[in-house]
Structure formats: structure tokens, C-alpha cells
C-alpha positions as CSV (number, residue, x, y, z in Angstrom):
1,M,-22.7,15.6,-14.0
2,D,-22.4,14.3,-11.0
3,Y,-19.9,14.6,-8.2
4,F,-19.1,11.3,-8.8
5,D,-18.5,11.3,-12.8
6,K,-16.7,14.3,-12.0
7,I,-13.9,12.4,-10.3
8,T,-13.7,9.0,-11.8
9,E,-13.5,12.0,-15.3
10,Q,-10.7,13.2,-13.1
11,C,-9.0,10.1,-12.1
12,D,-9.3,8.9,-15.8
13,L,-7.6,12.2,-17.3
14,L,-5.1,11.4,-14.7
15,N,-4.2,7.6,-15.8
16,E,-4.2,8.9,-20.1
17,Q,-1.3,11.2,-19.0
18,G,0.6,8.8,-16.9
19,R,-0.8,6.3,-20.0
20,A,1.2,8.9,-22.7
21,Y,4.7,8.9,-20.4
22,L,4.5,5.5,-19.9
23,D,4.2,4.5,-23.8
24,R,7.4,6.6,-24.6
25,L,9.8,4.1,-22.8
26,P,10.3,0.3,-22.8
27,F,8.7,-1.7,-20.7
28,I,9.5,-3.1,-17.4
29,N,7.4,-4.3,-14.5
30,N,6.8,-2.7,-11.3
31,E,8.2,-5.7,-9.2
32,E,12.0,-4.9,-11.6
33,V,11.9,-0.8,-11.1
34,C,11.6,-1.7,-7.2
35,E,13.8,-4.2,-7.3
36,R,16.3,-1.5,-9.0
37,I,15.0,1.9,-7.2
38,F,15.4,0.0,-3.4
39,R,19.6,-1.8,-5.3
40,I,20.3,1.4,-6.0
41,A,18.9,3.1,-2.7
42,R,20.7,0.3,-0.6
43,K,23.9,0.7,-2.5
44,I,23.9,4.9,-1.7
45,F,22.6,4.4,2.0
46,E,26.0,1.2,2.1
47,D,28.3,4.3,0.8
48,G,27.4,7.3,2.6
49,R,26.9,5.3,6.2
50,E,30.2,7.1,7.6
51,S,28.9,10.4,6.7
52,R,25.2,10.7,7.7
53,D,24.1,13.9,7.5
54,A,25.3,12.7,3.2
55,I,22.2,10.5,2.6
56,P,19.2,12.5,1.4
57,E,16.0,11.8,2.9
58,W,14.5,9.3,0.4
59,I,17.7,6.9,0.1
60,E,16.8,6.4,4.1
61,V,12.7,6.2,3.5
62,I,14.1,3.9,0.3
63,A,16.5,2.2,2.5
64,N,13.5,1.4,5.2
65,G,11.5,0.3,2.8
66,Y,9.4,2.4,1.9
67,I,8.8,2.8,-2.0
68,P,7.2,5.7,-3.3
69,Y,4.2,4.7,-5.5
70,S,4.6,1.0,-5.2
71,A,1.4,0.4,-3.5
72,P,-2.2,1.8,-3.6
73,P,-3.0,4.1,0.0
74,K,-4.9,2.2,3.1
75,N,-7.6,4.8,2.6
76,G,-11.3,3.5,2.3
77,S,-13.0,6.2,1.3
78,L,-15.1,7.1,-1.9
79,H,-12.4,9.8,-3.2
80,Y,-9.7,6.9,-3.4
81,S,-11.8,4.2,-4.6
82,L,-13.1,6.1,-7.1
83,G,-10.1,8.8,-8.0
84,W,-6.7,6.5,-7.3
85,A,-5.0,6.4,-11.2
86,I,-3.2,3.3,-10.4
87,V,-1.8,4.3,-14.4
88,S,-0.5,7.6,-13.0
89,Q,0.8,5.7,-10.6
90,D,2.6,3.4,-12.0
91,A,4.0,6.3,-14.2
92,H,5.6,7.8,-11.2
93,L,7.1,4.9,-9.5
94,R,8.5,4.5,-13.4
95,N,9.4,7.6,-13.0
96,T,11.3,7.5,-9.8
97,L,13.7,4.9,-11.0
98,E,14.3,7.1,-14.2
99,R,15.2,9.9,-12.6
100,I,17.8,8.0,-9.8
101,E,18.6,5.6,-13.1
102,G,19.4,9.4,-14.2
103,R,18.1,9.2,-17.6
104,E,15.4,12.1,-17.1
105,T,15.9,15.6,-14.0
106,T,12.2,15.9,-13.5
107,K,9.2,15.0,-11.2
108,L,6.6,14.2,-13.4
109,N,3.6,17.3,-13.3
110,F,0.3,15.8,-12.9
111,G,-0.6,13.3,-10.0
112,V,-2.4,9.7,-8.6
113,L,-5.3,11.3,-7.2
114,A,-8.4,13.1,-8.8
115,P,-8.7,15.7,-6.5
116,L,-12.3,16.4,-5.4
117,P,-14.7,18.4,-7.8
118,E,-15.9,22.3,-6.5
119,I,-19.8,21.8,-5.7
120,D,-22.1,24.3,-7.3
121,E,-24.6,25.1,-4.8
122,E,-27.4,26.0,-7.2
123,E,-26.8,22.5,-9.5
């Protein structure tokens, strides 16, 4: 198996993990997920305006218009092109909503970018 096949294989595994997570939840399209995340973060931000120290950093980031996992990264490398697991990304976005709305307490334990494979000099 060559180097690029290994990246693709790892990407497929991440997508399978993402699919397994998403399959246990009712479907909500990503646009609605993002709107709900933003609405909740904005409310928490507005409610905590008097005490800036009380606003968690993740709320400030979202209130400023950035929702994690809402768009693929702007990276043109082959690693990202072959290894970015878009289904896993969707699972992480949904997990963010589930945690914000209180149905989940933990982050997913898998990533969205396949790790670079080790190169064996003898191969």
C-alpha cells in the first residue's frame, strides 16, 4: 500500500466513526445546526456582557462568527485533500450542538484529519 492510499484509508476510518455517531441521532441539516449553535452562543454572550470574565472563550469565538467544524479548512495540501474526513467533520459539528444543548457532555474521541502515515525507509 502506498503513502497516499494509507492517508485515504485512515480518512475512511474517520468517516466511518463519524457516520456511526450521526446514525444514532435524528437528522438535522448543518445549516440548522450552525444557526442553533450561534443563537445559543449569542444569547449566552449577551446575557454575560456585564461580566466579561464570566463568558467562556468558546462563546466569544462563536459570537464573533466562527463556528468550529462548520467549513472545511482552506489548506491545499495533498494531506488535507486526501485526509480531511467530511463526515467526521459533520459529526463534530453535531457533537458541538449536542454538548451546547446539554444532551452530551464529552467531545468525540476521533479527529477529522487523517494522521500522516509513518514512512518505512525499507519499503
